[in-house]
Structure formats: C-alpha cells, structure tokens
N, C-alpha and C positions, 0 to 999 in steps of 0.2 A: 504493500500499499504506499502511495506517495503523498496524495492530497485528501484532506478531509474538510469538506465545506460545512461550516457550523454556525449556528445562530445563538446568541446570547441575549437573555432578557434582563434588563437592568432593574426591573421591578421585582421579579422573583428571584434574581441572581442565579438563574439556572441556564445551562447551555444544552443544546441538542444537535446531534449530527443530522444533516440533511443528506448528504451524499459522499461517498468515499470512492476513489478511484486510483488505479496505479500510475496514471499520467499527472503531469504538473498542470494544474489549474490555478488562476491567480484572480485576485481584485474583484470580489463580488459587488455588483451594484444591484440595489433593490429597486424593482420596477415601481413607479408611482402607484399603480394599481394593486400592488402587493402580490401579484401573481407569480412573478418569477424573478430569479437572479441572472444577471448578465455577468459572464466570466470570459477569460481569454485563456487559450491554450495552444502552444505551438504555433503563434502567429495568427490564430483564427479566434472568432467570437462565438460564444455558444449561450443559449437560454436554458436555464435550468428550472423546470416547473416546481412551483411550491404547492400545487393543487393536489398533492397526493401522488405517490409513486416517485419514480426518479427519471421522468422524462427529460432527455437532454436533446436540444435542437441546434444545429449549426446555423449561424446567420450569414446570409449572402452579402459579404462585404465587397463584392466586385474585385477589382485588381488588388485590393488591400489584403495581402496574405502575410504580412510581417507586423501585425499589430502587437504592440506591448501592452503592459498592465495599466496604462494611463487612458481609460475610456469611462463613458458615463451616459445616463439616460437623461434627456431634457425633461423638465417638470411635467409637461403635458404628455410625456410618454411617446411622443411622434418622431423623435430624432436621437440618433446615437452619435456622440463624438468619440473619434478614435484617434489614435496616434500611430501612425504606420510609416515605414521607411522604404517601401518599394519603389516609389516613384523618384525620389532624390536621394536615396542612401542615408538619410537622416530622418530622425522622428519629425513627422508632419502632422498637423492636425487637420482631419476632415470631419464633415457632417455627412450623415447619410440617413434615409428614412429607416425608422425601427423595423419596418417590414422587410428591409434589405434593398439593396440597389447599388447604384454608383455613387462613390464618395465624391463630395463637393470639397475642393481645396480652399482652406481657410487661412493658413499661415504661410506667408512667403518668406519670412525670415525664420532660419533653421539653425539648430534643431529647437522644436517646440514640443513640449509634453503637456497634453491636456490634464486638468485635474478638478475643476469644479464649475457647476452651472450656477448662475444667478437665480434666485428663486422665481423672478419673472420670465426666466427663460430667454431674455434678450441679449445676454452676454455670457461669456465664460472666462475662467481664470486658467493661467497655465504657467509652467516654468519655461522660460527660454534662455538658451545659452548663446550669448553673443560675444565673440572674441574671448572664449573661455570664462566668461562672467555669467554666473547663474542668477537670474533675476525673476521677479514675479511680474506677469503681464496680464492685462484683461483685453477682450476683443468684442466689440460691438458687432453682433452677428449680421444685422442688416447692412451696415456700412463697411465692415471689414476693418475698421480702424483699430490699430494695436495701441494700447496705452501701457506705458511703463510705470510700475507701482513702486519698485524699489531700485536702488541705484548702487549696486556693487558693494554693499557692505556685507562682507562675508558671502557665503553661500546661501541662496534663498530657494526654497523648493516647496512642493506639496500644497498649494493654495487651495482653499475651500470656502465657500461663502456661509456667513451666519444666515439664521432663518429669516431675519428681518431685511436682509440685503444690504446693510450698512457697513459690515465689516468682512474682510478676507482674512482667515487665519492661514498661517503658514509656518514652516519651520526654517530657521535661520541660525548660522554659525557666526553671526557677527560679533558676539561677545566671546568666541571661543568654541565653547561646546554647543552642540546643536540643541536649540530650544524652541518653544512655540511662541510666536509673535502674532500680532494682528495689525492691519493697516485699514484705514477707511478706503471705500472703493474709489475714491478720487485720489488716492495716494497719499493723503495727509494723515497726521495723528498715528505714527507708527508706536505701537506699545508692546512691551515684552509681557507675555503671559504666564510662562513657566519659568521657575528658577530651581531646577533639579539637578541631582547628581548624575543623571542619566543622559543619553543622547536621545531626544524626543523628536519624533517624525510623524508626518501625515495626520494632521488634525482634522476632524471631521465633526462640525457642529450638528447637533440634533435639529430635525425639523420643528421640534416643539421649542427650541430657542432656550433651553435651560442647560444643556450639557455639551461637552466636547469630548470625543473619544480619540485616543491616539496611541502609538506604540513607543516603547522605549527601550533602547539598546543600552547594554553596559557602556560606561564612559569612555572606555578605551577602544570602542568599535568605531572605525571610520566609515562614512557613508552609510547605506542601508542594505546590507548583504542579506542574502537568503540563508536558511538552515543554521540558524542560531537560536539560543534561548532569549525570548524578549517578553516584555511586560506589555499587556494591554491595559491601558490606564484610562481614567475618566475624571473629569474635572467640571467645575461651573465654568460658565463662559468668561468670568473675569479671573479665572485661575484659581479660585478657591476651591476648597474641599477636594483636592487630588487625592485619588486613591487608586490602588492597583486592583483590577477586577480578577485577573488570572494571569498566569504565565503559560507560554506555549513555545514549542519548537517552530519557528516561522521567520518573519522578518520581511524582506523583499517579496511582495506579492500577497502578504497576509491581508492587507487593507489599504493599498496604495490609493484608491479612488473612493468616492462617497459610497457609504455602506449602510446607512440607516434605513430602518422600515419606514413606511410613510407615517405611521403612528408615532414614531420617535420612542417606542419601548423596547425596541430591539435592533441589534445590529448584526451583520454577517461578516464572516472573516473565513480565512483558510489556514488550517493547521497543517504542518508538514511532517512527514516521517523521514528519518535518515535514508539516504540512498544506499 
C-alpha cells in the first residue's frame, strides 16, 4: 500500500479512511457539492466519489498529462485549475471545464503553481518563480492581469484565501524558518501568523472562517519533501489556539491544495506508506 486518502472531522476529532491504493495519489480537493474529491496521480487528475463505494474516474485534461499537485475546483464547481508543464516545460496554470476538455492558458510568466480560489471565483492565487525568487501572485480571471503580492522577502509559497476573501494566507521563510503569514488581497498589511519551532507549510482557511489547517515539518527539514513524519496542525485565523491534531507519514502531496469540506467540519488529506 502506498497512499491512503483520509478525512478528519474537527468536531468529533475522528478520522476515517476513504480509499487506499498502491499508487501515489496526492492533494485532495473537496468538491463544492460535497460529492467527490479531486486528486492527481502520475500527471493526471481523478475524481474519487464520496457517495459510497470507491468509484474513481479519470478527468479529461486534454494535452495536460503532467499535472502536479497544485490544482483546485472553482467555488461554483464548474472549473478546474491545474498546473501542468507539457506545453512549456515548466509549471503553467490552466483552467478547464470540470466536465473535462481543453485547458485554457492563464499564466504567461513561468513557472507558476496554482494554490487557491477567491471565494467569489473571480480570481486565484499562486506561487510564481521569477528569476529564482518565489513570490505570491494573484490573477483576475476575466482580464488575465497578474498582481504581485509579495516582493522577495524569503521564499513565499502556498497561498490560499480566507473565507471572507479579504486575506491570502501563505508560508514564508522571510524570518528564517518557514512560518505562516497572511497578506491583504491588495498586497498590503503583511502579517506573521505563526511563531513555531517547526517549518509550517500550506495553510488552508476553513470555509466557516474560523480555523486554518496546515502541516508542520521538523525545524531542520528544508523545503516540503514527501515521506517524512509531519504534524497536521490547526489554529484560529489570527494564529491563536494552535494545536496538533495528529501526526502522519506524509508531507509533499498530503494537502498542498485546498482540502476543506463545504461545511468546514472536515478536511481531506493523504497519508503515505514507506516504499
């Protein structure tokens, strides 16, 4: 066994296994209607039904056959954002109908890694690497305008929107160790959220607007590798009441992209088993 797709309920503090498989699957996104999880495996996307059974369905992503784990579902459920490198050899963000079809190019500056939809579905946030500098950007979907939100203060990655659409949470190494920060959607008011002894990555605010879930590596771990013991932690949106929910063998791919249920009571993640 390689991958175990699981769900944790923050009210009952119980987890349940949804599906296990010998292949590597990553980064579950929960559909807005609550019916399925979207995951990636070996460059392709799959829908995993939550309606009983373990029905898995491959998504038609057209020419995009090298999708990474930076993907997500629009708030109305009609679009998928994907990050794929077939066309240009670097991670590029595209949108395509959730029913499947031809990807529409969105980012011309590369590489770009998608990470979060705005609650109104009109924009998205992503990590862009420009001249080896990792920064947070957002894009207005209608105009295609790219807006830079951070400016080279350390490595900045993993952006995701707050439920009210006012903040973008992200992880940054600007003070040395990777920690969780947030910035207003216009790029103002950058604030540090965590001050922990760990390396904190991939913050995902709850759709209820009350909690943020993220993963934490040991302090001496560089980047966000796979196959390590990590902590899944949760906090209030202002950084208060930080707690470790559980530990698992995972890391890269466990929850790189938005993973909350529509109700905000549960989130999905992937646990890995040693090769």
